[in-house]
MILOSE-348356 format. One record per residue (C-alpha): residue number from 1; x, y, z. Coordinates in Angstrom, 2 decimals. Layout:
# MILOSE-348356
{NUM, {X, Y, Z}}
...
# end
This chain:
# MILOSE-348356
{1, {-36.41, 11.85, -13.61}}
{2, {-34.52, 9.02, -12.19}}
{3, {-31.25, 7.95, -13.99}}
{4, {-29.47, 5.00, -14.92}}
{5, {-25.90, 4.61, -13.88}}
{6, {-23.30, 1.93, -15.24}}
{7, {-20.66, 2.17, -12.71}}
{8, {-17.37, -0.14, -13.11}}
{9, {-15.28, -1.25, -10.14}}
{10, {-18.56, -1.20, -8.02}}
{11, {-17.79, -3.80, -5.43}}
{12, {-15.69, -1.73, -3.14}}
{13, {-14.08, 1.67, -2.41}}
{14, {-15.35, 4.47, -4.39}}
{15, {-17.35, 2.35, -6.84}}
{16, {-19.50, 0.87, -4.15}}
{17, {-19.90, 4.27, -2.50}}
{18, {-21.07, 5.80, -5.78}}
{19, {-23.46, 2.83, -6.28}}
{20, {-25.15, 3.13, -2.89}}
{21, {-25.57, 7.01, -3.31}}
{22, {-27.36, 6.53, -6.67}}
{23, {-29.69, 3.88, -5.12}}
{24, {-30.44, 6.02, -2.32}}
{25, {-31.32, 8.78, -4.50}}
{26, {-34.04, 6.46, -6.05}}
{27, {-31.94, 5.73, -9.40}}
{28, {-30.99, 2.52, -11.00}}
{29, {-27.72, 1.23, -11.15}}
{30, {-25.62, -1.75, -13.39}}
{31, {-22.81, -2.25, -11.13}}
{32, {-19.70, -4.00, -12.87}}
{33, {-17.03, -5.59, -10.94}}
{34, {-14.64, -8.72, -11.32}}
{35, {-16.23, -9.90, -8.22}}
{36, {-20.05, -8.81, -7.51}}
{37, {-20.28, -11.00, -4.42}}
{38, {-19.60, -8.27, -2.03}}
{39, {-22.63, -6.38, -3.60}}
{40, {-25.13, -9.16, -3.17}}
{41, {-26.44, -7.37, -0.10}}
{42, {-27.25, -4.22, -2.15}}
{43, {-29.24, -6.38, -4.79}}
{44, {-31.17, -7.73, -2.15}}
{45, {-31.91, -4.48, -0.44}}
{46, {-32.93, -2.63, -4.00}}
{47, {-34.80, -5.44, -5.84}}
{48, {-35.30, -4.54, -9.37}}
{49, {-33.02, -1.41, -9.31}}
{50, {-29.52, -2.87, -9.21}}
{51, {-28.19, -5.24, -11.72}}
{52, {-24.90, -6.93, -10.86}}
{53, {-22.59, -7.58, -13.81}}
{54, {-19.30, -9.47, -13.59}}
{55, {-16.71, -7.63, -15.99}}
{56, {-12.87, -7.63, -16.27}}
{57, {-12.41, -4.42, -18.14}}
{58, {-9.15, -5.28, -19.59}}
{59, {-11.08, -7.83, -21.60}}
{60, {-12.11, -5.47, -24.66}}
{61, {-14.73, -7.85, -25.96}}
{62, {-15.98, -8.52, -22.86}}
{63, {-16.67, -4.88, -22.08}}
{64, {-18.51, -4.32, -25.35}}
{65, {-20.79, -7.39, -24.42}}
{66, {-21.23, -6.11, -20.82}}
{67, {-22.34, -2.53, -22.11}}
{68, {-24.82, -4.17, -24.21}}
{69, {-26.12, -6.16, -21.47}}
{70, {-26.24, -2.76, -19.36}}
{71, {-27.90, -0.72, -21.77}}
{72, {-30.42, -3.46, -22.15}}
{73, {-31.12, -3.99, -18.39}}
{74, {-33.16, -0.60, -17.95}}
{75, {-33.29, 0.49, -21.44}}
{76, {-30.80, 3.39, -21.42}}
{77, {-27.57, 4.67, -19.85}}
{78, {-27.60, 7.92, -18.38}}
{79, {-24.26, 8.14, -16.04}}
{80, {-21.27, 6.11, -16.81}}
{81, {-18.88, 6.13, -14.25}}
{82, {-15.35, 4.91, -15.49}}
{83, {-13.90, 3.87, -12.08}}
{84, {-12.40, 0.55, -12.12}}
{85, {-8.67, 0.48, -11.17}}
{86, {-5.76, -1.04, -9.42}}
{87, {-2.35, 0.16, -7.95}}
{88, {1.22, -1.18, -9.26}}
{89, {3.24, -0.15, -6.00}}
{90, {7.26, -0.02, -6.39}}
{91, {9.91, 1.59, -8.34}}
{92, {10.11, 2.09, -12.04}}
{93, {13.19, -0.16, -12.34}}
{94, {11.67, -2.96, -10.33}}
{95, {8.42, -3.36, -12.21}}
{96, {8.48, -6.31, -14.70}}
{97, {7.01, -6.24, -18.32}}
{98, {4.15, -8.38, -17.15}}
{99, {3.23, -6.19, -14.31}}
{100, {3.30, -2.88, -16.18}}
{101, {1.27, -4.17, -19.05}}
{102, {-1.32, -5.87, -16.69}}
{103, {-1.53, -2.42, -14.68}}
{104, {-2.13, -0.37, -17.82}}
{105, {-4.52, -3.01, -19.19}}
{106, {-6.88, -2.21, -16.40}}
{107, {-6.31, 1.41, -15.35}}
{108, {-5.89, 3.07, -19.11}}
{109, {-6.82, 0.34, -21.53}}
{110, {-9.92, -0.82, -19.57}}
{111, {-11.21, 2.61, -19.10}}
{112, {-10.64, 3.26, -22.81}}
{113, {-12.55, -0.04, -23.85}}
{114, {-15.51, 1.42, -21.62}}
{115, {-15.59, 4.63, -23.21}}
{116, {-15.56, 3.29, -26.65}}
{117, {-18.35, 0.79, -25.78}}
{118, {-20.73, 3.53, -24.33}}
{119, {-20.17, 6.28, -26.66}}
{120, {-22.61, 4.75, -29.38}}
{121, {-25.15, 4.07, -26.80}}
{122, {-25.17, 7.69, -25.26}}
{123, {-25.09, 9.31, -29.05}}
{124, {-28.09, 7.21, -29.98}}
{125, {-30.07, 8.31, -27.14}}
{126, {-29.15, 12.14, -27.74}}
{127, {-26.63, 12.45, -24.91}}
{128, {-25.69, 11.26, -21.27}}
{129, {-22.68, 11.72, -18.79}}
{130, {-19.34, 9.96, -18.95}}
{131, {-17.43, 10.53, -15.72}}
{132, {-13.58, 9.53, -16.01}}
{133, {-12.22, 8.78, -12.61}}
{134, {-8.52, 9.51, -12.44}}
{135, {-6.48, 11.08, -9.63}}
{136, {-5.48, 14.43, -8.13}}
{137, {-2.20, 13.35, -8.79}}
{138, {-2.18, 12.71, -12.42}}
{139, {-0.29, 15.93, -13.16}}
{140, {3.03, 14.64, -12.07}}
{141, {4.72, 11.50, -11.10}}
{142, {5.97, 10.27, -7.60}}
{143, {8.36, 7.65, -6.44}}
{144, {6.66, 4.02, -5.86}}
{145, {3.40, 5.00, -7.65}}
{146, {4.87, 6.06, -11.04}}
{147, {2.63, 3.58, -13.03}}
{148, {-0.53, 4.46, -11.40}}
{149, {-0.08, 8.25, -12.19}}
{150, {1.00, 7.28, -15.79}}
{151, {-2.20, 5.32, -16.32}}
{152, {-4.22, 8.13, -14.95}}
{153, {-2.29, 10.75, -16.79}}
{154, {-2.77, 8.97, -20.02}}
{155, {-6.47, 8.69, -19.31}}
{156, {-6.58, 12.36, -18.42}}
{157, {-5.23, 13.12, -21.80}}
{158, {-7.50, 10.81, -23.77}}
{159, {-10.51, 12.17, -21.86}}
{160, {-9.66, 15.77, -22.71}}
{161, {-9.71, 14.71, -26.44}}
{162, {-12.88, 12.50, -26.01}}
{163, {-14.72, 15.38, -24.72}}
{164, {-14.11, 17.55, -27.42}}
{165, {-15.00, 14.81, -30.01}}
{166, {-18.55, 13.75, -28.35}}
{167, {-19.68, 17.11, -27.04}}
{168, {-21.73, 17.78, -30.30}}
{169, {-23.69, 14.67, -29.37}}
{170, {-24.96, 15.91, -26.11}}
{171, {-22.30, 13.76, -24.30}}
{172, {-20.75, 15.70, -21.36}}
{173, {-17.33, 14.06, -20.44}}
{174, {-16.00, 15.14, -16.85}}
{175, {-12.42, 14.17, -15.63}}
{176, {-13.15, 13.62, -11.87}}
{177, {-9.68, 13.71, -10.20}}
{178, {-9.99, 12.06, -6.73}}
{179, {-8.41, 12.72, -3.56}}
{180, {-6.99, 10.00, -1.59}}
{181, {-9.81, 8.08, 0.04}}
{182, {-9.98, 4.59, 2.24}}
{183, {-10.88, 2.55, -0.83}}
{184, {-8.61, -0.36, -0.13}}
{185, {-6.47, 0.27, -3.14}}
{186, {-3.16, -0.24, -1.23}}
{187, {-4.45, -3.54, 0.02}}
{188, {-6.80, -5.45, -2.17}}
{189, {-6.25, -3.55, -5.31}}
{190, {-2.37, -3.46, -5.10}}
{191, {0.46, -5.33, -6.86}}
{192, {3.77, -5.04, -5.60}}
{193, {7.22, -5.08, -7.25}}
{194, {10.04, -7.26, -5.81}}
{195, {12.08, -4.68, -3.83}}
{196, {15.75, -3.88, -4.77}}
{197, {18.33, -3.19, -2.40}}
{198, {19.32, 0.38, -3.66}}
{199, {15.80, 1.89, -3.10}}
{200, {15.48, 0.46, 0.41}}
{201, {15.88, 3.94, 1.89}}
{202, {13.57, 5.70, -0.27}}
{203, {10.94, 2.99, -0.08}}
{204, {11.23, 3.20, 3.54}}
{205, {10.72, 6.93, 3.62}}
{206, {7.48, 6.57, 1.00}}
{207, {6.21, 3.77, 3.28}}
{208, {6.35, 5.95, 6.06}}
{209, {4.54, 8.86, 4.35}}
{210, {1.68, 6.79, 3.21}}
{211, {1.20, 4.96, 6.51}}
{212, {0.85, 8.19, 8.22}}
{213, {-2.02, 9.42, 6.13}}
{214, {-5.51, 9.16, 7.55}}
{215, {-7.78, 8.84, 4.43}}
{216, {-11.43, 9.67, 4.68}}
{217, {-14.08, 7.19, 3.81}}
{218, {-15.34, 6.73, 0.06}}
{219, {-19.00, 7.63, 0.90}}
{220, {-17.81, 11.22, 1.78}}
{221, {-17.00, 11.76, -1.68}}
{222, {-20.18, 10.38, -3.07}}
{223, {-22.26, 13.62, -2.70}}
{224, {-19.71, 15.42, -4.97}}
{225, {-20.56, 12.84, -7.74}}
{226, {-24.24, 13.05, -7.18}}
{227, {-24.17, 16.85, -7.54}}
{228, {-21.98, 16.54, -10.83}}
{229, {-24.42, 14.28, -12.40}}
{230, {-27.16, 16.92, -11.86}}
{231, {-25.30, 19.64, -13.39}}
{232, {-26.79, 20.69, -16.64}}
{233, {-23.45, 22.13, -17.94}}
{234, {-20.71, 20.15, -16.01}}
{235, {-16.95, 21.16, -15.77}}
{236, {-14.55, 19.29, -17.81}}
{237, {-12.43, 18.70, -14.85}}
{238, {-13.18, 18.37, -11.22}}
{239, {-11.01, 17.84, -8.09}}
{240, {-12.77, 15.89, -5.50}}
{241, {-11.52, 16.77, -1.89}}
{242, {-10.73, 19.94, -0.10}}
{243, {-7.15, 18.88, 0.80}}
{244, {-6.66, 17.50, -2.60}}
{245, {-7.94, 20.83, -4.19}}
{246, {-5.14, 22.85, -2.27}}
{247, {-2.58, 20.24, -3.24}}
{248, {-3.19, 20.36, -6.90}}
{249, {-3.29, 23.98, -6.75}}
{250, {0.07, 23.99, -5.13}}
{251, {1.71, 21.56, -7.44}}
{252, {0.48, 23.79, -10.46}}
{253, {2.01, 26.70, -8.86}}
{254, {5.33, 24.90, -8.25}}
{255, {5.46, 23.75, -11.75}}
{256, {4.77, 27.05, -13.14}}
{257, {7.38, 28.66, -11.00}}
{258, {9.71, 25.87, -12.55}}
{259, {8.92, 26.78, -16.09}}
{260, {9.59, 30.58, -15.35}}
{261, {13.00, 30.05, -13.48}}
{262, {14.22, 28.42, -16.85}}
{263, {12.13, 30.70, -19.30}}
{264, {15.55, 32.01, -20.81}}
{265, {16.60, 28.62, -21.72}}
{266, {13.18, 27.67, -23.42}}
{267, {13.18, 30.84, -25.29}}
{268, {16.68, 30.24, -26.90}}
{269, {15.10, 27.75, -29.42}}
{270, {12.25, 29.03, -32.01}}
{271, {8.90, 27.19, -32.24}}
# end
């Protein structure tokens, strides 16, 4: 049977790659984004199977209206991909309150609004899939991208709780921990802080590190998502990317070693 997908952030990067993959598989897609003009070509190429939907996920009421439209478009929602996101690039001290709140409005609260809006529809139809797109780096912070990691870490935690809450309704939630892909996040999706002199050296080091990275194209990740959507019993978490898989396991090992090295101090307190 063909599936109906609802994908946020569908106009570029991973969202567009997932949209194209679902359409190529014969499925139908409601593709949501702030600007849907970039997917006009897909609408023309797949008449009757792609519905573009303008949506700013930071607008909670707008999200609920959009989900109603999405559910009505093809009569149901089978796979929801909570993908919309942005990047706030800069040191923690440099970020303004406005920048931080705007960032979390999209990367955390926006994803929560989508989840709250789709769960009643999935429950009413007896089940469905909710794929929460986070990051392989959500387990720890890194200089210059601390708020991005914070938003994804918060979404990880909420998604774990949500998965427990809705599994009895036949709704499967998977936290999709994406590796680094050439999505345009560091260009079109980035808000930069105003640099401060004390961080000049560290900033240069981080920019050199990011600049040397050669990221694979988003469409190389799409087959993983398609296979995930087909699984009868999908995992609660999935790392997407071979190199990212190795990095996450190494980060977990380092963290475990750190805990063990200070175990004697931890055990001085009861509880």
